[in-house]
N, C-alpha and C positions, 0 to 999 in steps of 0.2 A: 585574547582570551586570558582569563585570570589564572593565578597559580592554582594548581590542583584541578584544573578543568580538563576533563577527558573529552576528546573529540568524539562526537556522535553525529550520525546523520539520520534524517527522518524523511520518509516517503509519505506524502500526504495525497490521498486519493479522494475524489468525488465520483461515486459510482451510481449510475442509474440502471437498475435491473429491469430487464424486459421479460425474462423467462426464468422463474425461480428454480425450477427443477435442475437444469444444467448448471445454474450458478451455484447451487448447493454442492454439486459434484466438484466444481472448480474450487470452492472454498476448502473442501476436505482435502483436495489434492495439492493445493498450493502451500498450505501451512508447513508441511515437512520441508518443502523446498526453501521457503523463507528461512526456516530454522537452520538449514544446511549452510546458508550464507551469513549466519550470525544474526539474523533478524528476528524480531518478535513483534507481535501485535500489542499496541498500547490502546487503540480504540478500533473497534470493529462494528460500525453501525452505532445505533443508540440514539437517544433523544438529544437534540441540540437546540440552541437558541441563537438566532442572528441578533447580535448586539448593535451592530452599526452597518449601514450600507444596504444594498438591495440584493446581495448575493444570496441565492436560495439553493444550497446544495441538496442533493438527493439523499445520498448515504455516504457518510464520511468514514474513512479508514486512515489510521495513523500507524505507521510501522517505524520501528527503531532499528537501525543497523550500526555496526561499528564505525563506518565511514562511508563517504560517497562512492568510493570504489566498490565496496561490498554491494551497494544498491545496483550499480551498473553491472557488476558481475552477475548478480541474480537476474536482472532484467534481460541481459544478453545471453543467458545460459540456454543450452539446447532444451533442458527440461522446462524452462519457463516459456520458451517459444511455442511449444506444443500446447501448454496450458493457456497461453494468451489467445490462441485461436478459439479455444473453448469459451473463454471469458468474452471475447468479442462477438461470439455468436449469440450471447444471451444478455449482454449489457454494453453500455458505453461508459467511458471513464476519462477523467482528466487526472494527471499525476504530476506532482512536482517534488523534487528532492532538494533538501536544504541541509547544509552543514550547521550543526548546533553545538551546544556545550551543556 
């Protein structure tokens, strides 16, 4: 990492929503919890373009956290475990966390 490079971690999600009503409830409830662990949304859906390859994401979400530990703490927290059940009832998702700069 270069001089002056602050370590940051990103959670990248590809979400396919099956039932929008409970998913809207999930989105409203999860935002304060993400913020509690130092996270913030950088991308929350929106138009995208596949530049190369055959990957066809459904809905992309990009979260920024202070570090990988903060992502893990958020994901393993009792508060998120309850919300994860709600998310899984109305959507499917893939998630990857990456350390960045």
